C-alpha positions in Angstrom: -13.1 26.4 4.4 -14.4 26.5 0.8 -17.3 28.8 0.4 -20.0 27.3 -1.7 -21.0 30.8 -2.9 -17.5 31.7 -4.1 -18.7 31.3 -7.7 -21.2 33.4 -9.4 -22.8 34.7 -6.2 -20.6 37.8 -6.2 -20.4 38.1 -10.0 -22.3 41.1 -11.5 -25.3 40.1 -13.6 -23.6 41.6 -16.8 -20.7 39.2 -16.4 -23.0 36.2 -15.7 -25.0 37.0 -18.8 -21.8 37.3 -20.9 -20.6 33.9 -19.7 -24.0 32.3 -20.5 -23.8 33.8 -24.0 -20.4 32.2 -24.5 -21.8 28.9 -23.3 -25.0 28.9 -25.4 -23.3 27.4 -28.6 -22.3 24.3 -26.5 -25.8 23.6 -25.2 -27.7 23.7 -28.5 -29.0 20.5 -30.0 -26.5 20.8 -32.9 -23.1 22.5 -32.5 -22.4 25.4 -34.8 -19.2 27.2 -35.7 -20.0 29.8 -33.1 -18.4 27.7 -30.4 -15.0 28.3 -31.9 -15.2 32.0 -31.0 -16.4 31.1 -27.5 -13.3 28.9 -27.0 -11.0 31.7 -28.0 -12.8 34.3 -25.8 -12.9 32.1 -22.7 -9.1 31.4 -22.9 -8.4 35.1 -23.5 -10.5 36.3 -20.6 -9.9 33.6 -18.0 -6.2 32.6 -18.7 -4.7 35.7 -20.2 -7.1 38.2 -18.6 -7.1 40.2 -21.8 -10.3 42.2 -22.3 -9.6 43.9 -25.6 -12.3 43.6 -28.1 -15.1 43.7 -25.6 -17.5 46.6 -25.1 -15.9 49.2 -22.8 -18.7 48.9 -20.3 -18.3 45.2 -20.1 -14.5 45.6 -19.8 -15.1 47.9 -16.8 -17.4 45.4 -15.1 -15.1 42.4 -15.6 -12.1 44.4 -14.4 -14.0 45.0 -11.1 -14.4 41.3 -10.4 -11.6 39.7 -8.4 -9.6 37.2 -10.6 -10.3 34.2 -8.5 -14.1 34.9 -8.3 -14.1 35.2 -12.1 -12.3 31.8 -12.4 -14.8 30.2 -10.0 -17.7 31.6 -12.0 -16.1 30.7 -15.4 -15.0 27.2 -14.6 -18.5 25.6 -14.9 -18.9 27.2 -18.3 -15.6 25.9 -19.4 -16.4 22.4 -18.2 -19.8 22.5 -20.0 -18.1 23.5 -23.2 -15.3 20.9 -23.0 -17.9 18.1 -22.2 -20.0 19.1 -25.2 -17.0 19.1 -27.6 -15.8 15.7 -26.3 -19.2 14.2 -26.6 -19.5 15.4 -30.2 -15.9 14.8 -31.1 -16.7 12.3 -33.9 -19.4 14.5 -35.5 -17.1 17.5 -35.4 -14.5 15.7 -37.4 -11.8 15.7 -34.7 -11.9 12.0 -33.9 -8.2 11.6 -34.9 -6.8 14.9 -33.7 -8.1 17.7 -31.6 -8.6 20.9 -33.5 -7.6 24.4 -32.4 -10.9 25.3 -30.7 -11.0 22.1 -28.6 -7.3 22.5 -27.7 -7.9 26.0 -26.5 -10.8 25.1 -24.3 -9.1 22.0 -22.8 -6.0 24.1 -22.1 -8.2 26.6 -20.3 -9.7 23.8 -18.2 -6.2 22.3 -17.4 -4.8 25.8 -16.5 -7.7 26.6 -14.1 -7.5 23.2 -12.3 -3.7 22.8 -12.3 -2.0 26.1 -12.5 -4.3 28.8 -11.3 -4.4 28.0 -7.5 -0.6 27.9 -7.4 -0.1 31.0 -9.5 -2.3 33.0 -7.0 -0.5 31.3 -4.1 2.9 32.3 -5.3 1.8 35.8 -6.4 2.1 38.3 -3.6 -1.1 40.2 -4.0 -3.8 41.7 -1.8 -6.3 39.7 -3.7 -5.1 36.3 -2.7 -4.0 35.6 0.8 -3.2 31.9 0.6 -4.0 28.7 -1.3 -6.5 27.7 1.3 -8.9 30.3 0.1 -8.2 29.5 -3.6 -9.8 26.2 -4.0 -13.1 25.3 -5.7 -16.3 24.4 -4.0 -17.6 20.8 -3.7 -20.4 21.6 -6.2 -17.8 22.4 -8.9 -15.9 19.1 -8.2 -19.2 17.2 -8.5 -20.0 18.9 -11.8 -16.6 17.8 -13.1 -17.2 14.2 -12.2 -20.7 14.3 -13.5 -19.6 15.7 -16.9 -16.3 14.0 -17.5 -16.5 10.5 -15.9 -18.7 9.3 -18.8 -16.3 10.9 -21.3 -12.9 9.8 -20.1 -12.5 7.5 -23.1 -13.1 10.4 -25.4 -9.6 11.8 -24.5 -6.6 9.8 -25.6 -3.0 10.0 -24.5 -1.8 11.2 -27.9 -4.2 14.2 -27.4 -2.2 15.4 -24.4 0.8 16.9 -26.2 2.4 20.3 -26.3 0.0 22.8 -24.6 -2.1 19.9 -23.2 0.8 17.9 -21.8 0.0 18.8 -18.2 -3.5 17.3 -18.6 -2.0 13.8 -18.1 -2.1 14.6 -14.3 -5.9 14.7 -14.6 -6.8 12.2 -17.3 -4.4 9.3 -16.6 -5.8 8.6 -13.1 -9.3 9.0 -14.5 -8.6 6.3 -17.1 -7.5 4.1 -14.2 -10.6 4.9 -12.1 -8.5 6.8 -9.6 -8.6 10.3 -8.1 -6.4 12.8 -9.9 -3.7 14.0 -7.6 -4.7 17.7 -8.0 -5.0 20.0 -5.1 -8.6 21.0 -5.6 -9.7 17.3 -5.8 -7.6 16.2 -2.8 -9.1 18.5 -0.2 -10.0 16.3 2.8 -13.5 16.3 4.1 -12.6 15.7 7.7 -15.3 14.5 10.0 -15.4 15.4 13.7 -17.8 14.0 16.2 -18.8 16.0 19.2 -18.5 14.1 22.5 -19.2 15.3 26.1 -16.4 14.9 28.7 -18.6 12.3 30.4 -18.3 10.2 27.3 -14.6 10.7 27.0 -13.6 10.4 30.7 -16.3 8.0 31.9 -17.1 8.4 35.6 -14.6 11.2 36.0 -17.1 13.7 34.6 -19.7 15.0 37.1 -22.9 16.9 36.5 -23.5 15.5 33.1 -26.3 17.9 32.4 -23.8 20.8 32.3 -20.9 18.8 31.0 -18.6 20.6 28.7 -18.5 19.4 25.1 -15.3 19.1 23.2 -14.6 18.4 19.6 -12.7 15.1 19.2 -10.5 14.6 16.2 -11.7 11.7 14.1 -8.1 10.9 13.0 -6.0 10.8 16.2 -9.0 10.5 18.7 -7.7 13.3 20.9 -9.1 16.6 21.9 -8.9 19.0 19.0 -6.9 21.5 21.1 -4.3 18.8 21.6 -4.6 17.4 18.1 -1.3 16.8 16.4 -2.7 16.5 12.9 -4.0 20.0 12.5 -3.5 23.5 14.0 -6.9 25.1 13.5 -8.5 26.7 16.5 -11.7 25.1 17.6 -14.5 26.0 20.0 -15.9 24.3 23.1 -19.5 24.9 24.0 -21.8 23.9 26.9 -24.6 21.6 25.8 -26.9 19.2 27.5 -26.0 15.5 27.5 -28.7 14.9 24.9 -27.0 17.1 22.4 -24.3 14.7 21.3 -24.5 14.9 17.5 -22.4 14.1 14.5 -20.8 17.2 12.9 -19.2 17.0 9.5 -16.9 19.9 8.6 -15.3 20.6 5.2 -11.8 21.1 6.5 -9.9 22.9 3.8 -6.6 23.2 5.7 -6.0 19.5 5.0 -5.4 20.2 1.4 -1.8 20.9 2.4 -1.2 17.2 2.6 -1.8 16.9 -1.1 -0.4 20.2 -2.4 1.4 19.7 -5.7 4.0 21.9 -7.4 3.3 22.7 -11.0 6.8 24.2 -11.4 8.3 20.6 -11.4 7.1 19.0 -14.6 9.9 16.4 -14.6 8.0 13.2 -13.6 4.3 13.1 -13.2 4.4 9.6 -11.8 7.0 10.5 -9.1 4.9 13.5 -8.1 1.8 11.3 -7.7 3.7 8.8 -5.6 4.9 11.5 -3.3 1.4 12.9 -2.9 -0.1 9.4 -2.3 2.4 8.8 0.4 1.4 12.0 2.3 -2.3 11.2 2.1 -4.2 9.2 4.6 -6.3 6.9 2.5 -8.9 6.6 5.3 -9.8 10.2 4.9 -12.5 11.1 2.3 -11.7 13.8 -0.2 -13.9 16.2 -2.1 -13.5 13.9 -5.1 -14.7 10.9 -3.1 -17.8 12.7 -2.0 -18.4 14.0 -5.5 -18.4 10.5 -7.0 -20.8 9.2 -4.4 -23.1 12.2 -4.9 -23.1 11.6 -8.7 -24.1 7.9 -8.1 -27.2 9.1 -6.3 -28.2 11.4 -9.2 -31.1 10.3 -11.3 -30.6 9.8 -15.1 -26.8 9.8 -15.0 -25.4 8.1 -18.0 -24.6 4.4 -17.8 -20.9 5.1 -18.6 -20.7 7.5 -15.7 -22.3 5.0 -13.3 -19.9 2.2 -14.5 -16.9 4.5 -14.0 -18.1 5.6 -10.5 -18.6 2.0 -9.4 -15.1 1.1 -10.6 -13.8 4.1 -8.7 -15.6 3.0 -5.5 -14.2 -0.5 -5.9 -10.7 0.8 -6.3 -11.2 3.1 -3.3 -12.4 0.2 -1.1 -9.5 -1.9 -2.1 -7.1 0.8 -1.1 -8.7 1.0 2.3 -8.5 -2.7 2.7 -4.8 -2.8 1.7 -4.0 0.0 4.1 -5.2 -2.1 7.1 
């Protein structure tokens, strides 16, 4: 299960201040040339993990931070910078072609979203046990939708060449108002409702006041212990009959159904088709919830609202077609 505090919660204050200093050029009313240095530094620290050129004390502090925690903390800053550069693309003189700074920051974004989880997963290291613990919290996915849904038309296909070629996996579905088939977006939010044995077995259950409560899988409608669609251990508790409530769990283990392999760059469309076949379209993902949450945000841009409504329409059509 993704920990919502996996980001800056365990990051030393010195590192957080350093990241904010790197982000400050992007949040000013008018962008200055200082942002170019921030783009270079973010790529060097987050992607290459090269700390040369930084003060020795800062190098020591950053080195003490686990790599994945640093990526979780740095990703929102990278997204903020990318969004600012795309929104001001025309005024920066890069309307026809992305410049070096924009390319570096977009590459950093693509690498964190597409490659980083699988690099940690394949790397035998004490720091990373498995891919299930190397996904991003829902809040990060929501920030991605909030920032980039209004700006999808600011990225063109001819921008995604050379170092940025992998980005087509993110932006092509976004252009089509679809969910990118990327592992961190495809994590299922699996609902489970709690039902007493009296509710499940009808008259077979006696003494309803002390009836045992079991978790019932929303997908296959069987006891979680007998569930064929997952293998996680669950708990049974004793509750009164008036305690039948709806529990929603962020079940990260379901991301396995949409795991992608970045080492196979042959055909993006083929990969997306394979992932789509494995997914159950009736199950909501982090990306689905992020879009809905953005729709309920006040003062979101009109372009973002239009994109989100088109996304919801496409999603409902896919549910209808699946019936």
